[in-house]
C-alpha positions as CSV (number, residue, x, y, z in Angstrom):
1,M,64.4,104.7,-81.1
2,A,67.7,105.5,-79.3
3,Q,70.1,107.8,-81.1
4,N,73.8,107.8,-81.0
5,L,75.4,110.0,-78.4
6,P,76.6,113.2,-80.0
7,S,80.3,113.9,-80.1
8,G,81.6,115.8,-77.1
9,A,78.7,114.7,-74.9
10,G,81.0,113.4,-72.2
11,P,80.4,110.4,-70.0
12,V,77.3,111.5,-68.2
13,A,74.4,110.1,-70.2
14,Q,71.5,107.9,-69.6
15,V,68.7,106.1,-71.4
16,T,65.1,105.5,-70.2
17,G,65.1,107.9,-67.2
18,W,64.3,111.4,-66.0
19,V,65.6,114.7,-67.4
20,R,65.4,118.1,-65.8
21,V,64.8,120.8,-68.4
22,V,64.8,124.6,-68.4
23,L,62.6,126.6,-70.7
24,D,62.4,130.3,-71.6
25,V,59.3,131.0,-69.5
26,P,58.9,133.5,-66.5
27,L,58.5,130.6,-64.1
28,P,61.1,129.3,-61.6
29,G,61.4,125.8,-63.1
30,P,63.2,123.6,-64.0
31,F,60.7,121.0,-65.3
32,D,61.0,117.3,-65.2
33,Y,60.3,115.0,-68.2
34,R,60.6,111.3,-69.0
35,C,63.2,110.5,-71.8
36,D,64.0,107.1,-73.4
37,E,66.9,108.3,-75.5
38,F,70.5,109.0,-74.9
39,V,70.8,112.5,-73.4
40,T,73.3,114.5,-71.4
41,P,73.2,117.9,-69.7
42,G,73.7,120.7,-72.3
43,M,71.6,119.1,-75.0
44,R,68.4,120.7,-76.3
45,V,65.1,118.9,-76.4
46,I,61.6,119.5,-77.7
47,V,59.0,119.1,-75.0
48,P,55.3,119.7,-74.5
49,F,54.6,122.6,-72.2
50,G,50.9,123.4,-71.6
51,R,49.3,123.4,-75.0
52,R,52.4,124.2,-76.9
53,K,55.7,122.6,-77.7
54,M,59.0,124.3,-76.7
55,I,62.7,123.8,-77.0
56,G,64.4,123.6,-73.7
57,M,67.8,122.5,-72.4
58,V,68.6,119.6,-70.2
59,I,70.5,120.7,-67.1
60,D,70.4,117.6,-64.9
61,L,69.6,113.8,-64.9
62,P,67.9,113.2,-61.6
63,E,67.5,109.7,-60.2
64,T,63.9,110.5,-59.3
65,P,61.6,113.3,-60.5
66,A,60.6,116.2,-58.2
67,Y,56.9,115.4,-58.5
68,D,54.4,112.6,-59.2
69,P,55.7,110.5,-62.1
70,V,52.1,110.0,-63.3
71,L,52.0,113.7,-64.2
72,I,55.3,113.8,-66.1
73,K,55.2,114.1,-69.9
74,N,57.7,112.6,-72.3
75,V,60.4,114.4,-74.2
76,E,59.3,114.4,-77.8
77,V,62.6,115.0,-79.6
78,V,66.2,115.0,-78.5
79,L,68.1,117.5,-80.8
80,T,71.6,116.3,-81.7
81,D,72.5,118.8,-84.5
82,V,74.9,120.7,-82.3
83,D,77.2,119.4,-79.5
84,P,75.9,119.8,-75.9
85,M,76.8,123.0,-74.2
86,P,79.9,122.4,-72.1
87,A,79.8,122.2,-68.3
88,H,81.7,125.4,-67.8
89,W,79.1,127.3,-69.9
90,L,76.2,125.8,-67.9
91,R,78.0,126.8,-64.7
92,F,78.4,130.3,-66.1
93,A,74.7,130.5,-67.0
94,R,73.7,129.2,-63.6
95,F,75.8,131.9,-61.9
96,A,74.2,134.7,-64.0
97,A,70.7,133.3,-63.2
98,D,71.4,133.2,-59.5
99,Y,73.1,136.6,-59.2
100,Y,70.6,138.5,-61.3
101,Q,67.6,136.6,-59.8
102,R,66.2,135.2,-63.0
103,P,65.0,131.7,-63.9
104,L,67.8,129.7,-65.5
105,G,65.8,129.1,-68.7
106,E,65.6,132.9,-69.2
107,V,69.4,133.0,-69.3
108,I,70.2,129.9,-71.3
109,L,67.7,129.9,-74.1
110,P,68.0,133.6,-75.1
111,A,71.7,133.1,-75.3
112,L,71.2,130.7,-78.2
113,P,70.6,131.8,-81.8
114,M,66.9,132.1,-82.6
115,A,67.0,129.1,-85.0
116,L,68.2,126.8,-82.2
117,R,65.3,127.7,-79.9
118,S,62.5,127.8,-82.4
119,V,60.3,124.6,-82.7
120,A,59.1,125.9,-86.1
121,A,62.7,125.8,-87.4
122,Y,62.7,122.0,-87.0
123,Q,59.2,121.5,-88.5
124,G,58.5,118.5,-86.3
125,K,61.4,116.5,-87.7
126,R,64.4,114.9,-86.1
127,S,67.7,116.8,-86.2
128,G,68.5,116.0,-89.7
129,G,65.9,118.5,-91.0
130,G,66.9,121.3,-88.7
131,P,68.4,124.7,-89.4
132,V,72.0,123.6,-88.8
133,A,71.8,120.9,-91.4
134,R,70.3,123.4,-93.9
135,L,72.9,125.9,-93.1
136,D,75.7,123.3,-93.5
137,Q,74.4,122.4,-96.9
138,R,74.8,125.9,-98.2
139,S,78.1,127.2,-99.5
140,P,79.9,129.2,-96.8
141,P,80.1,133.0,-97.4
142,V,83.3,134.1,-99.0
143,V,85.4,136.1,-96.5
144,A,87.5,138.8,-98.2
145,A,91.1,138.5,-97.4
146,V,92.7,141.2,-95.3
147,Q,96.2,142.3,-95.9
148,A,98.3,141.4,-92.9
149,S,99.8,144.3,-91.0
150,E,103.0,144.5,-89.1
151,P,102.7,145.5,-85.4
152,P,104.1,148.9,-84.6
153,A,106.8,149.2,-82.0
154,L,105.4,149.5,-78.5
155,N,106.4,152.3,-76.1
156,E,107.6,151.5,-72.6
157,A,104.2,151.7,-70.9
158,Q,102.6,149.6,-73.6
159,Q,105.3,147.0,-73.3
160,L,105.0,146.8,-69.6
161,A,101.3,146.3,-69.9
162,V,101.7,143.5,-72.5
163,D,104.4,141.8,-70.3
164,A,102.1,141.9,-67.3
165,M,99.2,140.3,-69.3
166,T,101.2,137.7,-71.0
167,G,103.1,136.8,-67.8
168,A,99.9,136.2,-65.8
169,T,99.3,132.7,-64.6
170,G,95.8,131.9,-63.8
171,F,93.1,134.5,-63.0
172,Q,94.1,138.1,-62.9
173,A,92.0,141.2,-63.5
174,F,93.8,144.0,-65.2
175,L,92.6,147.6,-65.4
176,L,94.3,149.1,-68.5
177,H,93.9,152.8,-67.8
178,G,95.1,154.7,-70.9
179,V,94.4,158.2,-72.0
180,T,92.6,158.5,-75.3
181,G,95.0,157.6,-78.1
182,S,97.4,155.8,-75.8
183,G,97.3,152.6,-77.9
184,K,95.1,150.3,-75.8
185,T,94.0,148.4,-78.9
186,E,97.7,147.7,-79.7
187,V,98.1,146.2,-76.2
188,Y,95.0,144.0,-76.7
189,L,96.4,142.8,-80.0
190,H,99.8,141.8,-78.6
191,A,98.2,140.0,-75.7
192,A,95.8,138.2,-78.0
193,A,98.5,137.1,-80.4
194,H,100.4,135.6,-77.4
195,T,97.3,133.8,-76.3
196,L,96.6,132.4,-79.8
197,A,100.2,131.3,-80.0
198,R,99.7,129.2,-76.9
199,G,96.8,127.4,-78.5
200,R,94.1,129.3,-76.5
201,R,91.2,131.4,-77.8
202,V,90.3,135.1,-77.3
203,L,87.0,136.9,-76.5
204,M,86.9,140.7,-77.0
205,L,83.9,142.8,-76.1
206,V,83.2,146.3,-77.4
207,P,80.3,148.4,-76.2
208,E,78.5,149.3,-79.4
209,I,77.8,147.6,-82.8
210,N,79.2,150.4,-84.8
211,L,82.7,149.8,-83.3
212,T,82.8,146.2,-84.5
213,P,83.8,146.8,-88.2
214,Q,87.0,148.6,-87.4
215,F,87.9,146.2,-84.6
216,E,87.2,143.2,-86.9
217,Q,89.6,144.7,-89.6
218,A,92.3,145.2,-87.0
219,L,91.9,141.7,-85.5
220,R,91.9,140.0,-88.9
221,A,94.9,142.0,-90.2
222,R,97.0,141.2,-87.1
223,L,95.7,137.9,-85.8
224,E,94.7,135.8,-88.9
225,P,98.4,134.9,-89.5
226,V,98.1,133.0,-86.2
227,A,94.3,132.3,-86.0
228,G,94.0,131.4,-89.7
229,Q,91.8,133.1,-92.4
230,G,88.3,133.3,-91.1
231,G,89.4,132.7,-87.6
232,V,87.6,135.8,-86.4
233,A,83.9,135.6,-85.6
234,V,81.6,138.6,-84.9
235,L,78.5,138.4,-82.7
236,H,76.0,141.2,-82.1
237,S,72.3,141.8,-82.2
238,A,72.3,143.5,-85.6
239,L,73.1,140.3,-87.4
240,S,70.4,138.5,-89.2
241,D,69.2,135.2,-87.8
242,G,71.2,133.3,-90.4
243,E,74.4,135.3,-89.9
244,R,74.2,134.9,-86.1
245,L,73.6,131.2,-86.4
246,R,76.6,130.7,-88.7
247,A,78.9,132.8,-86.5
248,W,77.7,131.0,-83.3
249,L,78.3,127.6,-84.9
250,R,81.9,128.6,-85.9
251,V,82.5,129.6,-82.3
252,Q,80.8,126.5,-80.8
253,R,82.7,124.2,-83.1
254,G,86.1,125.8,-82.4
255,Q,86.6,127.1,-85.9
256,A,86.7,130.7,-84.8
257,R,89.7,131.3,-82.5
258,V,88.9,135.0,-81.9
259,V,85.4,136.2,-81.0
260,L,84.5,139.9,-81.2
261,G,81.1,141.1,-80.1
262,T,78.9,143.4,-78.0
263,R,77.5,142.4,-74.6
264,L,75.6,139.3,-75.8
265,A,79.0,137.8,-76.9
266,I,79.8,137.2,-73.2
267,F,77.5,134.1,-73.5
268,A,79.5,132.8,-76.5
269,P,80.1,129.0,-76.1
270,I,83.9,129.2,-76.2
271,S,86.0,126.4,-75.0
272,D,89.8,126.8,-74.4
273,L,89.4,130.5,-73.7
274,G,92.7,132.0,-72.7
275,L,92.0,135.8,-72.6
276,L,89.0,138.0,-72.1
277,V,89.1,141.7,-73.1
278,V,86.4,144.3,-72.3
279,D,87.1,147.6,-74.2
280,E,85.6,150.8,-72.9
281,E,84.7,148.9,-69.7
282,H,83.0,151.9,-68.2
283,D,80.3,152.1,-70.9
284,P,76.7,151.7,-69.7
285,S,75.9,149.8,-73.0
286,Y,77.4,146.7,-71.3
287,K,74.3,146.6,-69.0
288,Q,71.3,144.9,-70.6
289,Q,68.1,146.9,-69.9
290,D,65.4,144.3,-70.4
291,G,64.9,140.7,-69.6
292,L,68.0,139.4,-67.9
293,R,69.5,142.7,-66.8
294,Y,73.1,141.6,-66.7
295,S,76.4,143.5,-66.8
296,A,78.6,141.9,-69.5
297,R,81.6,143.5,-67.8
298,D,80.9,142.0,-64.5
299,L,80.1,138.7,-66.0
300,A,83.4,138.8,-67.9
301,V,85.3,139.1,-64.6
302,W,83.4,136.2,-63.1
303,R,83.8,134.0,-66.2
304,A,87.6,134.7,-66.3
305,H,87.8,133.9,-62.6
306,D,85.9,130.6,-63.1
307,L,88.1,129.6,-66.0
308,N,91.3,130.8,-64.2
309,I,92.4,133.1,-67.0
310,P,93.3,136.8,-67.2
311,V,90.7,139.5,-68.0
312,V,91.6,143.0,-69.3
313,L,89.3,145.9,-68.6
314,G,90.3,148.9,-70.7
315,S,89.3,152.6,-70.6
316,A,90.4,156.1,-70.5
317,T,87.7,156.8,-68.0
318,P,87.2,153.6,-65.9
319,S,84.0,153.1,-64.0
320,L,84.3,154.0,-60.3
321,E,83.6,150.4,-59.4
322,S,86.7,149.2,-61.4
323,W,88.8,152.1,-60.1
324,V,88.0,151.2,-56.5
325,H,88.9,147.6,-57.2
326,A,92.3,148.8,-58.5
327,E,92.8,151.1,-55.5
328,R,92.1,148.2,-53.2
329,G,94.5,145.9,-55.2
330,T,91.7,143.5,-56.4
331,Y,92.5,144.6,-59.9
332,R,96.0,145.4,-61.1
333,R,96.2,148.8,-62.7
334,L,98.3,149.2,-65.9
335,P,98.7,152.9,-66.8
336,L,99.2,154.2,-70.3
337,P,99.8,157.9,-69.4
338,A,100.7,159.3,-72.9
339,R,99.5,159.0,-76.4
340,A,101.1,156.2,-78.5
341,R,102.0,158.7,-81.2
342,D,104.3,161.5,-80.3
343,V,101.5,164.1,-80.0
344,T,100.1,165.9,-77.0
345,L,96.6,165.6,-75.6
346,P,94.1,168.2,-77.0
347,T,93.8,171.6,-75.3
348,V,90.4,172.0,-73.5
349,R,88.7,175.4,-73.4
350,L,85.6,176.2,-71.4
351,V,83.4,178.9,-73.0
352,D,81.1,180.6,-70.5
353,T,77.9,181.2,-72.4
354,R,76.1,183.1,-69.7
355,R,76.8,186.6,-71.2
356,L,77.4,185.6,-74.8
357,S,75.3,186.2,-77.9
358,M,74.8,182.8,-79.4
359,E,74.3,182.0,-83.1
360,H,72.1,178.9,-83.5
361,G,73.3,177.6,-80.1
362,M,77.0,178.2,-81.0
363,S,79.3,180.8,-79.5
364,P,81.4,183.2,-81.5
365,Y,84.5,181.5,-80.1
366,L,83.4,178.1,-81.4
367,L,82.5,179.4,-84.8
368,D,85.8,181.3,-85.2
369,A,87.7,178.2,-84.2
370,M,85.8,176.2,-86.8
371,H,86.6,178.7,-89.5
372,K,90.3,178.4,-88.7
373,R,90.4,174.6,-88.6
374,L,88.5,174.3,-91.8
375,A,90.8,176.8,-93.5
376,N,93.7,174.7,-92.4
377,G,92.2,171.6,-94.1
378,E,91.2,169.9,-90.8
379,Q,88.0,168.3,-89.8
380,V,85.6,169.5,-87.1
381,L,83.3,167.5,-84.9
382,V,80.3,169.1,-83.3
383,F,79.0,166.9,-80.5
384,L,75.4,167.1,-79.3
385,N,73.9,164.2,-77.5
386,R,70.4,164.9,-78.6
387,R,69.0,163.6,-81.9
388,G,66.1,165.0,-83.9
389,Y,65.5,168.5,-85.1
390,A,64.3,170.0,-81.8
391,P,63.4,168.5,-78.4
392,A,59.9,170.0,-78.7
393,L,57.5,172.2,-80.7
394,H,55.8,175.1,-78.9
395,C,53.3,177.9,-79.5
396,A,54.5,181.3,-78.4
397,S,51.0,182.6,-78.1
398,C,49.4,180.3,-75.6
399,G,52.4,178.2,-74.3
400,W,51.2,174.9,-75.8
401,V,54.1,172.3,-76.1
402,S,54.0,169.1,-78.1
403,Q,53.2,166.4,-75.6
404,C,53.0,162.7,-76.2
405,P,49.4,161.5,-75.6
406,R,50.8,158.3,-74.1
407,C,53.7,159.5,-72.0
408,T,54.4,162.3,-69.6
409,T,57.1,163.7,-71.9
410,F,57.4,165.9,-75.0
411,T,57.5,164.6,-78.5
412,V,60.6,165.4,-80.5
413,L,60.5,167.3,-83.7
414,H,62.1,165.4,-86.6
415,R,62.9,166.6,-90.1
416,M,61.8,163.9,-92.6
417,T,62.8,163.5,-96.2
418,G,60.8,165.6,-98.6
419,G,60.8,168.6,-96.3
420,R,58.1,167.2,-94.1
421,H,58.3,167.2,-90.3
422,Q,57.0,164.8,-87.7
423,L,56.7,164.6,-84.0
424,H,58.2,161.5,-82.4
425,C,58.2,160.2,-78.9
426,H,61.5,158.6,-78.1
427,H,60.0,156.6,-75.3
428,C,56.9,154.8,-76.7
429,G,57.4,155.3,-80.5
430,Y,54.3,157.4,-81.0
431,Q,54.4,159.5,-84.2
432,Q,52.3,162.2,-85.7
433,R,52.6,164.8,-88.4
434,V,53.3,168.4,-87.3
435,P,50.0,170.2,-86.8
436,S,49.4,173.1,-89.2
437,A,48.2,175.3,-86.3
438,C,48.3,175.2,-82.5
439,P,45.8,172.6,-81.2
440,D,44.9,175.0,-78.4
441,C,44.7,178.5,-79.8
442,G,44.9,178.0,-83.6
443,D,48.1,180.1,-84.0
444,Q,50.0,178.9,-87.1
445,D,53.3,180.2,-85.8
446,L,54.6,177.0,-84.1
447,R,58.3,177.1,-83.3
448,P,60.9,174.5,-82.5
449,M,62.2,174.7,-78.9
450,G,65.9,173.9,-78.4
451,R,68.2,172.1,-80.8
452,G,68.9,168.5,-81.9
453,T,71.5,167.2,-84.3
454,Q,69.3,167.7,-87.4
455,R,68.8,171.4,-86.6
456,I,72.6,171.9,-85.9
457,E,73.4,170.1,-89.2
458,E,71.0,172.4,-91.1
459,H,72.5,175.6,-89.5
460,L,76.1,174.5,-90.1
461,A,75.3,173.9,-93.8
462,E,74.1,177.6,-93.9
463,L,77.0,179.0,-91.9
464,F,79.7,177.0,-93.8
465,P,78.3,176.6,-97.4
466,Q,81.6,175.4,-98.8
467,A,82.0,172.7,-96.2
468,R,80.7,169.1,-96.5
469,V,78.5,168.4,-93.5
470,A,77.5,164.9,-92.3
471,R,75.5,163.7,-89.3
472,I,75.9,160.4,-87.5
473,D,73.2,159.5,-85.0
474,A,70.6,156.8,-84.5
475,D,68.4,158.3,-87.2
476,S,71.0,158.6,-89.9
477,T,72.3,155.0,-89.3
478,R,69.0,153.0,-89.2
479,K,69.8,151.1,-92.4
480,K,72.2,148.2,-92.2
481,G,75.7,149.2,-93.1
482,S,74.9,152.9,-93.0
483,A,77.0,153.6,-89.9
484,Q,80.0,151.9,-91.4
485,A,79.6,153.8,-94.7
486,L,79.3,157.2,-92.9
487,F,82.4,156.5,-90.7
488,A,84.3,155.4,-93.8
489,S,83.5,158.7,-95.6
490,V,84.8,160.6,-92.5
491,H,88.0,158.5,-92.5
492,A,88.4,159.0,-96.3
493,G,88.3,162.8,-95.8
494,E,85.0,163.3,-97.6
495,V,83.5,165.1,-94.6
496,D,84.6,168.5,-93.3
497,I,82.1,168.9,-90.4
498,L,80.7,166.0,-88.5
499,V,77.7,166.4,-86.3
500,G,77.2,163.5,-84.0
501,T,75.8,162.0,-80.8
502,Q,77.5,159.6,-78.4
503,M,77.9,157.2,-81.4
504,V,81.0,159.2,-82.4
505,A,82.4,159.8,-78.9
506,K,84.4,156.6,-78.4
507,G,86.7,154.2,-80.1
508,H,87.0,156.0,-83.5
509,D,90.5,157.1,-84.7
510,F,89.8,160.2,-86.9
511,A,93.2,161.0,-88.4
512,N,92.5,164.6,-89.5
513,L,90.1,165.8,-86.7
514,G,91.5,169.0,-85.2
515,L,88.6,170.5,-83.3
516,V,85.8,169.2,-81.1
517,G,82.9,171.5,-80.1
518,V,80.6,170.3,-77.4
519,L,77.1,171.7,-77.2
520,N,74.5,171.5,-74.3
521,A,76.7,169.5,-72.0
522,D,75.0,171.1,-69.0
523,A,71.9,169.0,-69.5
524,M,73.4,166.2,-67.5
525,L,74.7,168.3,-64.6
526,F,71.6,168.4,-62.6
527,S,70.2,164.9,-63.2
528,Q,68.6,163.1,-60.2
529,D,70.9,160.1,-60.9
530,F,74.0,160.1,-58.7
531,R,76.0,158.6,-61.6
532,A,75.3,161.5,-64.0
533,P,78.5,163.4,-63.2
534,E,80.5,160.2,-63.8
535,R,78.8,159.7,-67.1
536,L,79.2,163.3,-68.2
537,F,82.9,163.3,-67.4
538,A,83.4,160.0,-69.3
539,Q,81.5,161.2,-72.3
540,L,83.4,164.5,-72.4
541,M,86.8,162.9,-72.0
542,Q,86.0,160.3,-74.7
543,V,84.7,162.8,-77.3
544,A,87.6,165.2,-76.5
545,G,90.0,162.4,-77.2
546,R,88.9,162.3,-80.8
547,A,90.8,165.5,-81.5
548,G,94.5,165.7,-82.6
549,R,95.1,162.0,-82.4
550,H,97.6,162.0,-85.4
551,A,98.9,165.5,-86.0
552,G,98.6,166.8,-82.5
553,H,97.5,170.4,-81.6
554,G,94.0,169.2,-81.1
555,E,91.4,171.6,-79.5
556,V,88.2,171.0,-77.5
557,I,85.7,173.8,-76.9
558,V,83.0,173.0,-74.3
559,Q,80.2,175.5,-74.1
560,T,78.8,175.8,-70.6
561,G,76.9,178.0,-68.2
562,Y,78.7,176.5,-65.2
563,P,82.4,176.4,-65.9
564,E,83.3,176.2,-62.2
565,Q,81.7,172.7,-61.9
566,P,84.3,170.0,-60.8
567,V,83.5,167.9,-63.9
568,Y,84.6,170.7,-66.2
569,Q,87.6,171.7,-64.1
570,A,88.9,168.1,-64.1
571,L,88.3,167.9,-67.9
572,L,90.5,171.0,-68.3
573,R,93.4,169.1,-66.8
574,H,92.6,165.7,-68.4
575,D,92.6,164.6,-64.7
576,Y,90.6,161.4,-64.4
577,A,92.4,160.4,-61.2
578,G,91.4,163.7,-59.6
579,F,87.8,163.4,-60.7
580,A,87.7,159.9,-59.4
581,R,89.1,160.8,-56.1
582,H,86.6,163.6,-55.6
583,S,83.7,161.4,-56.7
584,M,84.8,158.5,-54.5
585,Q,84.8,160.8,-51.5
586,E,81.3,161.9,-52.2
587,R,80.1,158.3,-52.8
588,E,81.7,157.0,-49.7
589,S,80.3,159.7,-47.5
590,A,76.8,159.0,-48.9
591,T,77.3,155.2,-48.8
592,L,76.5,155.0,-52.5
593,P,78.0,152.3,-54.9
594,P,80.7,151.2,-55.1
595,Y,80.5,151.5,-51.3
596,S,77.1,149.8,-51.2
597,H,75.1,147.4,-53.3
598,Q,71.7,148.1,-54.8
599,A,68.6,146.4,-56.2
600,L,65.7,148.2,-57.9
601,L,62.1,146.9,-58.1
602,T,60.1,148.7,-60.7
603,A,56.4,148.3,-61.3
604,E,54.1,149.4,-64.2
605,A,50.3,149.6,-64.1
606,R,47.5,151.5,-65.8
607,E,47.0,153.5,-62.6
608,L,49.8,154.9,-60.6
609,N,48.3,154.1,-57.2
610,V,48.2,150.4,-58.3
611,A,51.9,150.4,-59.0
612,L,52.7,152.2,-55.8
613,G,50.4,149.9,-53.8
614,F,52.2,146.8,-55.2
615,L,55.6,148.3,-54.3
616,Q,54.4,149.3,-50.8
617,S,53.2,145.7,-50.2
618,A,56.5,144.4,-51.5
619,R,58.3,146.7,-49.2
620,D,56.3,145.5,-46.2
621,A,57.1,141.9,-47.2
622,A,60.8,142.7,-47.4
623,L,60.8,144.5,-44.1
624,A,59.2,141.4,-42.5
625,L,62.0,139.3,-43.8
626,L,64.6,141.7,-42.5
627,V,63.1,141.7,-39.1
628,R,62.8,137.9,-39.1
629,D,66.5,137.4,-40.1
630,R,67.7,140.4,-38.0
631,T,69.4,142.1,-40.9
632,E,67.7,145.5,-40.7
633,E,71.0,147.2,-40.1
634,L,72.5,145.7,-43.3
635,I,69.8,146.7,-45.8
636,T,67.9,149.9,-46.3
637,L,64.5,149.9,-47.9
638,Y,63.5,153.2,-49.5
639,D,59.9,154.4,-50.0
640,P,58.2,153.6,-53.3
641,V,58.3,156.7,-55.6
642,P,57.1,157.5,-59.2
643,L,59.7,157.6,-61.9
644,R,60.7,161.0,-63.3
645,I,58.8,160.2,-66.5
646,V,55.8,158.7,-64.8
647,R,53.8,157.5,-67.7
648,V,55.2,155.7,-70.8
649,D,52.9,154.1,-73.4
650,N,49.9,154.6,-71.1
651,M,51.6,152.7,-68.2
652,C,52.4,154.4,-65.0
653,R,55.8,153.6,-63.5
654,A,57.2,153.6,-60.0
655,Q,60.3,152.2,-58.2
656,L,61.5,150.8,-54.9
657,L,65.2,151.0,-54.1
658,L,67.1,148.6,-51.8
659,E,70.6,149.4,-50.6
660,A,72.9,147.1,-48.7
661,T,76.3,147.3,-47.2
662,H,76.6,143.5,-47.4
663,R,76.1,141.9,-50.8
664,P,75.5,138.3,-49.5
665,A,72.7,139.7,-47.2
666,L,71.1,141.5,-50.2
667,Q,71.2,138.4,-52.4
668,S,69.7,136.2,-49.6
669,L,66.9,138.7,-49.1
670,L,66.2,138.9,-52.9
671,R,65.9,135.2,-53.2
672,Q,63.3,134.9,-50.4
673,W,61.6,138.1,-51.5
674,L,61.0,136.9,-55.0
675,A,59.5,133.7,-53.7
676,A,57.0,135.8,-51.7
677,M,56.3,138.3,-54.5
678,H,53.7,136.0,-56.2
679,D,51.5,136.3,-53.0
680,N,51.2,140.0,-53.5
681,P,47.5,140.8,-54.1
682,D,48.3,143.3,-56.9
683,V,50.8,141.0,-58.7
684,R,48.3,140.3,-61.6
685,R,47.6,144.0,-62.0
686,V,51.2,145.1,-62.6
687,R,54.3,144.4,-64.7
688,W,57.3,144.2,-62.4
689,Q,61.0,143.8,-62.8
690,L,63.8,143.3,-60.4
691,E,67.2,144.6,-61.3
692,V,70.4,143.9,-59.4
693,D,73.1,146.5,-59.6
694,P,71.0,149.1,-61.5
695,L,72.9,151.7,-63.5
696,E,70.0,154.2,-63.7
697,I,67.9,155.3,-60.8
């Protein structure tokens, strides 16, 4: 029985013919089916695949199938409960699949809410019994009204930035480089209001879920007078399946005119998009680390270019990739050199810890500064990017150290409720109770080694008994809404000393925070990853920027054993441009990104020699392709090597790095290489993953 063509389906449709469908399976695809109902690209269908039924998406209507029609099965159900995905969205998904070398189905289907790709959600019925119909029958949630706020007056630099954005015609990539507290959010809001007034829609990305509540409040207070109440939709992975489906439908139906979200929101099905904003564009959280390993920032630039609209990348510490684009003129740099309020940037002080007597990992200078700030009624932030009580537990008698039985790494000591302690592996999730005695020698005097946020919180409560101490990290914010509640208590002045990890380092506007103390920053100085200094500088600049944002006279104390390092010297001067110049010279001389392009093949196996053997065979195959195509001079193949943490969850890991001076040559090689990968004799004995533009090596 033919069904009516859904609204918005467009003119391309057919009845009784062939459809080409993509599925969320690790196979190249697409797959051809026979269909006797009205269908158009962008529609979902339920199809048989092997012994199961799956939801896929139609991407093409071929005149003839790609293989023997006798072998082709029928589409079982054409789902019409949502409009087809628009052509520009399918084009965007196809680019992501091509660039990141993944099957198109592994891009398209995971981008949809779970209910729209679950056969069980439709219970074998036609669309009328699906999750969308059930959701539409419920009363929509009541959205509390937000009091509209008047925009503050812009300073000259902010106004110039807004004028540049609102005056752009067609595609333009802007790099909004503003010091911390320079009012980048205010620039976004003005540009967004202008876009909405022209009848277009806005997509804003933030790097972390805990930043969405404050951004949502600001967007609603300022933009709902233009967008309408409820005109802001939020998309991120912490939403329940129902919440995500409801928000996604509001976006897809055009009801939400402003979309706010984390990296997954780059795949939001927005039509009439007029402005794309990526806040804290340097943040590594924009890079997906499993499945489709995409960069939401890079995809945002491509999507804006495809739609011929402006994109704004904002940061106090831009990625070197974006900075080089601005230096070359590919991006237009918009500087915000001063704080929006009439306050100075915080004073940075380096404390050389090499000859100091430390108290619980804190120098006398830091403790004295904390006493003064607290006596003055100001808040203090102690930053340590290491959660748990201590990085390890050890025995002083025999040297035993708490080791994960499944990984080549230590288990972290965690303080649990009720005074009990446990050992956790942060890589595989292994947990065990703390042993009562050393497993090797029986000594009962087991001691924590090093410090995590829990231990610092405990010591600060002892050192400052009158102060209210709170900790914000991944452990203290596990429950839904807990992060928002903790940040609200800090903003309300109910916390005197805040201990936090990178969760507190960016985006938060603490009005009464006068002092930031940084512990153990040196841990990142000697990483094997060439991007470690860039990450450290960004992290320190961001956390330093939390101090003195409203009242001025902020202070930042960084404890280090290497104060002469260029990272710290640039931090003293708040000199991002100088740090970037130095780093770019180093990268260019070593032909490292952004002056080259990389891909990383990783393999996991029960035995390390199997993983290395697979990678060596893959390297040989890639080399043969380079010789055949005469592109050996454009692409470098490194030797397979074990990862620094070799074993995780009883799987041994190794990697093979490819580096190219010519991106199209690398992409061409990867396409051919992947096709040949399945002929590798060890392919069934390993789990492997190819990542384009890896951020961690």
